[in-house]
C-alpha positions as CSV (number, residue, x, y, z in Angstrom):
1,M,-136.6,-165.7,39.8
2,E,-138.4,-162.5,40.0
3,R,-138.6,-160.5,36.9
4,E,-137.3,-156.6,36.5
5,R,-140.5,-154.4,36.6
6,A,-141.5,-152.3,33.6
7,G,-140.0,-148.5,34.2
8,S,-138.0,-149.5,37.1
9,G,-135.1,-147.3,35.5
10,G,-132.8,-150.2,34.2
11,R,-131.0,-150.1,30.8
12,G,-133.3,-150.6,27.9
13,D,-136.5,-150.4,29.3
14,G,-136.9,-146.4,28.0
15,G,-138.0,-145.6,31.9
16,G,-136.1,-142.9,32.4
17,G,-133.5,-143.6,34.8
18,G,-130.4,-142.9,32.7
19,R,-128.7,-139.7,32.8
20,F,-130.1,-136.2,31.6
21,F,-129.8,-135.6,27.8
22,Q,-129.2,-132.4,26.6
23,R,-129.7,-130.9,23.0
24,R,-126.1,-130.8,20.7
25,R,-125.1,-127.2,20.0
26,P,-124.8,-126.4,16.9
27,C,-121.2,-125.8,15.7
28,R,-120.4,-122.2,15.9
29,F,-118.3,-122.0,12.8
30,C,-121.1,-123.7,10.5
31,I,-123.6,-120.8,11.8
32,E,-120.9,-118.0,11.2
33,K,-119.2,-119.5,8.1
34,G,-116.1,-118.0,9.9
35,S,-113.0,-119.4,9.2
36,I,-110.1,-120.5,12.1
37,D,-107.0,-118.7,11.8
38,F,-103.7,-119.8,14.2
39,K,-102.9,-115.9,14.4
40,D,-106.5,-115.4,16.2
41,V,-105.0,-116.5,19.9
42,G,-108.3,-114.6,21.3
43,L,-110.5,-117.0,19.5
44,L,-108.4,-120.4,20.5
45,R,-108.2,-119.6,23.9
46,N,-112.3,-119.9,23.9
47,F,-111.8,-123.6,23.3
48,L,-108.8,-123.9,25.9
49,T,-109.5,-125.0,29.3
50,E,-107.3,-122.8,31.7
51,R,-104.7,-125.0,32.0
52,G,-104.1,-124.9,28.2
53,R,-105.9,-128.2,27.0
54,I,-108.2,-128.1,23.9
55,V,-111.7,-128.6,24.8
56,P,-113.4,-131.5,23.9
57,R,-115.9,-131.8,20.7
58,R,-119.2,-132.7,23.1
59,I,-118.4,-130.3,25.6
60,S,-117.8,-127.0,22.8
61,G,-119.8,-128.2,20.4
62,N,-118.1,-128.1,17.4
63,C,-118.5,-130.3,14.1
64,L,-116.2,-133.0,13.7
65,G,-113.8,-130.9,10.6
66,H,-114.2,-127.8,12.4
67,Q,-113.1,-129.4,15.6
68,R,-109.8,-130.7,13.9
69,E,-109.5,-127.5,12.0
70,L,-109.4,-125.7,15.4
71,T,-107.1,-128.7,17.0
72,T,-104.2,-127.8,14.1
73,A,-104.5,-124.0,14.7
74,V,-103.8,-124.7,18.4
75,K,-100.9,-126.7,17.8
76,R,-99.7,-124.2,15.2
77,A,-99.9,-121.4,17.4
78,R,-98.0,-122.9,20.3
79,H,-95.3,-123.6,17.9
80,I,-94.7,-120.6,16.9
81,A,-95.3,-119.3,20.9
82,L,-98.5,-117.6,20.0
83,I,-100.3,-119.7,22.9
84,S,-98.6,-121.6,25.6
85,F,-98.3,-125.2,26.1
86,A,-99.9,-125.3,29.6
87,E,-100.5,-122.7,32.2
88,E,-98.8,-122.6,35.2
89,R,-100.2,-123.7,38.3
């Protein structure tokens, strides 16, 4: 019945053995005060993967409101065939 040593990297002890914490990137649309338009295909493609998926918020750095606007714009652009739903393999 031996206790765990302090600083061993376990959870909750602040030992620094966890994952590397990276500072959140600021929202690009909040800084530039630009609007998200579904007709701006070049802008929307920056937030899509090679396979056509929408990049998640934790990776793109968007705030919640702008990520929702971006998702709606991508879906509208897909619906009127400005952007393909999925890229070919």
